[in-house]
C-alpha positions in Angstrom: 0.0 -0.2 0.0 1.3 3.2 -1.0 0.1 7.4 0.6 0.1 9.6 -1.5 0.6 12.9 1.1 0.0 16.4 0.2 0.4 19.1 2.7 -1.0 22.3 2.5 -0.2 25.6 4.0 -3.2 28.0 3.7 -4.2 31.5 5.2 -6.3 31.3 7.4 -9.5 33.8 6.3 -9.3 31.3 3.2 -9.5 28.1 4.9 -13.1 27.1 5.7 -14.3 27.5 2.1 -11.1 25.2 1.2 -11.7 22.8 3.3 -15.7 22.8 2.3 -14.2 22.3 -1.2 -12.0 19.5 -0.1 -14.7 17.5 1.3 -17.8 18.2 -0.9 -15.7 18.3 -4.1 -12.1 17.7 -4.5 -11.9 14.5 -2.1 -14.7 13.1 -3.8 -13.0 13.8 -7.4 -9.9 12.0 -6.6 -12.0 9.3 -4.9 -13.9 9.3 -8.2 -10.5 8.6 -10.8 -10.4 4.9 -8.9 -7.3 4.9 -8.3 -7.6 5.9 -4.2 -9.8 3.7 -1.7 -9.4 5.8 1.3 -8.5 9.4 2.3 -7.7 11.1 5.0 -8.0 15.0 6.3 -6.2 15.9 9.1 -4.9 19.1 10.2 -1.3 19.4 11.1 -1.2 20.7 14.8 1.6 23.6 14.5 2.7 27.0 14.0 4.2 28.0 10.7 6.0 31.3 10.9 4.3 31.9 7.7 1.0 32.0 9.7 -2.1 30.1 7.8 -2.8 26.5 8.6 -1.8 23.4 7.4 -3.1 20.1 6.6 -2.5 16.9 5.4 -4.1 14.9 3.1 -3.6 11.4 3.1 -4.6 9.5 0.0 -4.3 5.8 0.4 -3.5 3.5 -3.0 -3.2 0.0 -3.5 0.5 0.3 -5.5 3.4 2.6 -6.8 2.3 1.5 -10.5 -1.6 3.0 -9.9 0.3 6.1 -8.2 2.1 6.6 -11.3 -0.8 6.2 -13.5 -2.6 9.1 -11.2 -0.1 11.2 -11.9 -0.5 10.4 -16.1 -3.7 10.4 -16.3 -5.3 12.9 -13.4 -2.6 15.3 -12.1 -2.8 17.9 -14.1 -6.5 18.5 -14.4 -7.4 18.3 -10.5 -3.8 20.1 -9.7 -5.2 23.0 -11.9 -8.5 23.0 -10.7 -6.7 23.7 -7.3 -4.9 26.4 -8.4 -7.7 28.6 -10.4 -9.6 28.4 -7.1 -7.1 29.0 -4.5 -4.0 31.2 -6.6 -1.4 32.7 -4.4 -3.7 31.4 -1.2 -1.6 28.3 -0.4 1.6 26.3 -0.9 1.6 22.7 -1.1 4.3 20.0 -1.1 3.5 16.3 -2.1 4.9 13.1 -0.9 5.2 9.4 -1.1 4.8 6.3 1.6 5.2 3.1 1.2 3.1 1.1 3.9 5.6 -0.9 5.8 3.1 -2.4 8.6 -0.2 -1.4 9.1 -2.0 -2.6 12.4 -5.5 -1.4 13.9 -6.3 -1.8 17.3 -10.0 -2.4 18.2 -11.2 -1.3 22.2 -12.7 -3.8 24.0 -16.2 -3.5 24.8 
């Protein structure tokens, strides 16, 4: 399993609009590519010197090959839409994570 992680720092005044758009439009569009099976949207709990709010969006996929297909077939279009809507209001960087071990814990009832 691979995680395509996008870390975004966005202007605080724009964050509510961006979060709504992410949850209602962008994440569903990412899932609709068929390349990802799970998404986690997280707020990074750190104060940035540059200000703004920071989020990590983690898209889980089955393989490096599937992720490469996303880059070839979908990434440019989806990134362009983000840039058009929020131009000058955010910075983003992307990382790929290879999952070595994934353990789930269940609480006892």
